[in-house]
C-alpha positions as a printed NumPy array, in Angstrom:
array([[  0.   ,   0.   ,   0.   ],
       [  2.884,   2.363,   0.755],
       [  4.333,   1.85 ,  -2.728],
       [  0.949,   2.473,  -4.348],
       [  0.413,   5.665,  -2.346],
       [  3.923,   6.889,  -3.185],
       [  3.267,   6.266,  -6.87 ],
       [ -0.026,   8.131,  -6.794],
       [  1.561,  11.119,  -5.04 ],
       [  4.7  ,  11.212,  -7.181],
       [  5.253,  14.257,  -9.395],
       [  4.106,  14.021, -13.003],
       [  7.627,  14.061, -14.422],
       [  8.589,  11.061, -12.275],
       [  5.472,   9.118, -13.268],
       [  5.998,   9.685, -16.994],
       [  9.739,   8.975, -16.825],
       [  9.095,   5.245, -16.56 ],
       [  6.899,   5.131, -19.638],
       [  8.506,   4.247, -22.967],
       [  8.802,   7.105, -25.431],
       [  6.611,   6.127, -28.372],
       [  5.899,   9.569, -29.856],
       [  9.366,  10.471, -31.086],
       [  9.374,  11.857, -34.654],
       [ 10.561,   9.566, -37.427],
       [ 14.115,   9.945, -38.647],
       [ 14.158,  11.146, -42.303],
       [ 16.918,   8.66 , -43.105],
       [ 14.803,   5.826, -41.704],
       [ 11.853,   6.894, -43.888],
       [ 14.094,   7.018, -46.964],
       [ 15.427,   3.534, -46.216],
       [ 11.921,   2.197, -45.585],
       [ 10.45 ,   3.436, -48.872],
       [ 13.644,   2.469, -50.689],
       [ 13.371,  -1.141, -49.491],
       [  9.654,  -1.123, -50.333],
       [ 10.266,   0.109, -53.893],
       [ 13.102,  -2.389, -54.35 ],
       [ 10.845,  -5.228, -53.22 ],
       [  8.071,  -4.256, -55.64 ],
       [ 10.541,  -3.945, -58.532],
       [ 12.059,  -7.321, -57.684],
       [  8.584,  -8.866, -57.625],
       [  7.763,  -7.425, -61.074],
       [ 11.121,  -8.623, -62.434],
       [ 10.542, -12.117, -61.013],
       [  7.131, -12.322, -62.712],
       [  8.693, -11.27 , -66.025],
       [ 11.487, -13.877, -65.742],
       [  9.128, -16.685, -64.688],
       [  6.694, -15.968, -67.519],
       [  9.564, -15.937, -70.026],
       [ 10.962, -19.2  , -68.658],
       [  7.568, -20.914, -68.927],
       [  7.566, -20.446, -72.723],
       [  3.89 , -19.458, -72.767],
       [  2.641, -17.186, -75.529],
       [  1.032, -14.093, -74.022],
       [ -2.155, -13.385, -75.956],
       [ -3.294, -10.935, -73.293],
       [ -1.559,  -9.398, -70.331],
       [ -4.657,  -9.363, -68.143],
       [ -3.788, -12.589, -66.22 ],
       [ -0.311, -11.276, -65.459],
       [ -1.734,  -7.935, -64.396],
       [ -4.12 ,  -9.753, -62.058],
       [ -1.211, -11.822, -60.751],
       [  0.771,  -8.658, -60.068],
       [ -2.225,  -7.129, -58.255],
       [ -2.644, -10.344, -56.236],
       [  1.011, -10.197, -55.198],
       [  0.619,  -6.525, -54.249],
       [ -2.358,  -7.442, -52.065],
       [ -0.29 , -10.242, -50.535],
       [  2.444,  -7.707, -49.763],
       [ -0.258,  -5.483, -48.256],
       [ -1.299,  -8.328, -45.989],
       [  2.316,  -8.869, -44.963],
       [  2.639,  -5.14 , -44.234],
       [ -0.471,  -5.22 , -42.038],
       [  0.778,  -8.456, -40.49 ],
       [  4.057,  -6.708, -39.673],
       [  2.718,  -3.807, -37.639],
       [ -0.112,  -5.967, -36.259],
       [  1.911,  -8.891, -34.889],
       [  5.106,  -6.961, -34.22 ],
       [  3.225,  -4.898, -31.636],
       [  2.338,  -8.107, -29.783],
       [  5.898,  -9.402, -30.063],
       [  7.798,  -6.322, -28.875],
       [  5.353,  -4.884, -26.321],
       [  7.016,  -6.675, -23.413],
       [ 10.599,  -5.666, -24.233],
       [  9.536,  -2.045, -24.834],
       [  7.495,  -1.584, -21.657],
       [ 10.142,  -3.296, -19.514],
       [ 12.743,  -0.944, -21.063],
       [ 14.786,  -3.9  , -22.254],
       [ 15.018,  -2.265, -25.696],
       [ 13.995,   1.156, -27.045],
       [ 10.93 ,   1.055, -29.277],
       [ 12.622,   1.815, -32.661],
       [ 15.366,  -0.745, -32.04 ],
       [ 12.85 ,  -3.391, -30.932],
       [ 10.704,  -2.919, -34.061],
       [ 13.728,  -3.079, -36.388],
       [ 15.001,  -6.133, -34.492],
       [ 11.653,  -7.922, -34.931],
       [ 11.436,  -6.98 , -38.618],
       [ 14.96 ,  -8.192, -39.336],
       [ 14.396, -11.598, -37.763],
       [ 10.991, -11.955, -39.442],
       [ 12.721, -11.358, -42.777],
       [ 15.507, -13.769, -41.826],
       [ 12.92 , -16.416, -40.963],
       [ 11.3  , -16.097, -44.396],
       [ 14.635, -16.271, -46.221],
       [ 15.936, -19.288, -44.293],
       [ 12.673, -21.208, -43.941],
       [ 11.868, -24.321, -45.94 ],
       [  8.278, -23.261, -46.672],
       [  6.87 , -26.346, -44.935],
       [  4.485, -24.289, -42.812],
       [  3.209, -22.344, -45.832],
       [  2.617, -25.512, -47.859],
       [  0.92 , -27.085, -44.859],
       [ -1.518, -24.179, -44.629],
       [ -2.196, -24.148, -48.387],
       [ -2.909, -27.896, -48.277],
       [ -6.065, -27.064, -46.331],
       [ -7.704, -26.424, -49.709],
       [ -8.657, -29.233, -52.095],
       [ -6.293, -29.878, -55.002],
       [ -8.854, -28.952, -57.678],
       [ -9.273, -25.486, -56.159],
       [ -5.523, -24.908, -55.986],
       [ -5.17 , -25.922, -59.652],
       [ -7.649, -23.156, -60.579],
       [ -5.471, -20.431, -59.068],
       [ -4.65 , -19.037, -62.525],
       [ -8.303, -18.688, -63.552],
       [-10.819, -15.979, -62.699],
       [-12.191, -18.176, -59.908],
       [ -8.683, -18.648, -58.552],
       [ -7.978, -14.916, -58.519],
       [-11.317, -14.299, -56.812],
       [-10.335, -16.878, -54.179],
       [ -6.956, -15.202, -53.559],
       [ -8.478, -11.701, -53.42 ],
       [-11.251, -12.817, -51.073],
       [ -9.043, -14.561, -48.52 ],
       [ -6.435, -11.787, -48.493],
       [ -8.982,  -8.954, -48.228],
       [-10.836, -10.785, -45.447],
       [ -7.588, -11.28 , -43.503],
       [ -6.521,  -7.644, -44.031],
       [ -9.899,  -6.265, -42.879],
       [ -9.904,  -8.455, -39.764],
       [ -6.307,  -7.53 , -38.909],
       [ -6.981,  -3.816, -39.355],
       [-10.147,  -4.045, -37.253],
       [ -8.478,  -5.852, -34.358],
       [ -5.479,  -3.514, -34.558],
       [ -7.693,  -0.402, -34.498],
       [ -9.662,  -1.689, -31.494],
       [ -6.502,  -2.826, -29.7  ],
       [ -7.59 ,  -6.463, -29.603],
       [ -4.757,  -9.031, -29.466],
       [ -5.247, -11.395, -32.391],
       [ -3.032, -13.683, -34.462],
       [ -2.566, -13.017, -38.171],
       [ -1.771, -16.703, -38.715],
       [ -5.109, -17.732, -37.224],
       [ -6.772, -15.038, -39.337],
       [ -5.24 , -16.292, -42.58 ],
       [ -6.101, -19.916, -41.769],
       [ -9.702, -18.902, -41.064],
       [ -9.856, -17.044, -44.403],
       [ -8.527, -20.072, -46.293],
       [-11.067, -22.374, -44.632],
       [-13.845, -19.894, -45.426],
       [-12.845, -19.78 , -49.096],
       [-12.8  , -23.586, -49.29 ],
       [-16.243, -23.902, -47.706],
       [-17.703, -21.156, -49.931],
       [-16.251, -22.748, -53.084],
       [-17.829, -26.107, -52.182],
       [-21.234, -24.525, -51.519],
       [-21.103, -22.582, -54.805],
       [-20.615, -25.853, -56.699],
       [-23.536, -27.554, -54.991],
       [-21.395, -29.656, -52.683],
       [-21.47 , -30.133, -48.95 ],
       [-19.522, -27.377, -47.182],
       [-17.444, -29.923, -45.304],
       [-15.946, -31.238, -48.561],
       [-14.279, -27.915, -49.401],
       [-11.517, -28.274, -46.803],
       [ -9.013, -30.979, -45.94 ],
       [-10.208, -31.363, -42.366],
       [ -7.489, -33.851, -41.416],
       [ -4.869, -31.209, -42.221],
       [ -7.015, -28.568, -40.501],
       [ -7.035, -30.728, -37.361],
       [ -3.237, -31.014, -37.446],
       [ -2.841, -27.25 , -37.836],
       [ -5.408, -26.663, -35.089],
       [ -3.447, -28.851, -32.687],
       [ -0.216, -27.024, -33.511],
       [ -1.877, -23.649, -32.919],
       [ -3.307, -24.901, -29.629],
       [ -0.095, -26.469, -28.319],
       [  2.428, -23.842, -29.466],
       [  1.394, -21.23 , -26.819],
       [  1.656, -23.883, -24.11 ],
       [  5.083, -24.915, -25.371],
       [  6.179, -21.275, -25.454],
       [  4.868, -20.721, -21.915],
       [  6.842, -23.628, -20.438],
       [  9.956, -22.78 , -22.481],
       [  9.837, -19.195, -21.193],
       [  9.38 , -20.431, -17.609],
       [ 12.413, -22.721, -17.91 ],
       [ 14.448, -19.887, -19.424],
       [ 13.5  , -17.605, -16.523],
       [ 14.538, -20.226, -13.967],
       [ 17.818, -20.77 , -15.818],
       [ 18.541, -17.026, -15.833],
       [ 17.885, -16.837, -12.101],
       [ 20.595, -19.439, -11.585],
       [ 23.104, -17.834, -13.972],
       [ 22.398, -14.117, -13.343],
       [ 22.105, -13.598,  -9.6  ],
       [ 20.672, -10.076,  -9.527],
       [ 17.38 ,  -9.922,  -7.581],
       [ 16.562,  -6.497,  -9.004],
       [ 16.007,  -8.056, -12.427],
       [ 13.286, -10.381, -11.159]])
């Protein structure tokens, strides 16, 4: 009670000194680097599409499918952008508010290791998520129905992420994307007069559901063991 009363009666400058500084103006050099990397990524994506189309040997009677593919990739990048500032806030909130790292450094740190994870990953998780959909629907990805499927699931995930971010609700972008994919599969089956349960590989959905359920528990126990290990190695009671 004494500590609470002392905190309530403390001067304003002492109360605000412990809060992380989140309203510092952006560095112009950081903004230049950000938009430079963004432009380079978009140009690399366009160049990759051009090279892949040329390597396929297909005769381009119309450029509309490739334009739609480029738009679909732009929307996918938009989802990744929303995913970045949506999930990064959940990831770095603890280290920022405990003053372990300053906010700009923590955000850059998270972004760098997210990028490193994509570059070094095998893609097994991505292929596992995509395998939720039936094969015949995946084979139609180059048709108008396929583009509609991609646009629908990405827009649904982006809208949900933006809504939960705006309201300050903690939500997972991975769960959001999986829900969008399942919704597209069910809707596609219903549109073709089939049972809604046939539009999704539910055995794979069960496996992914178990992994999503068990991963927080695994992370909880791993963090607890790490804390106990640090208490043994770093004997500074003030840290704990």
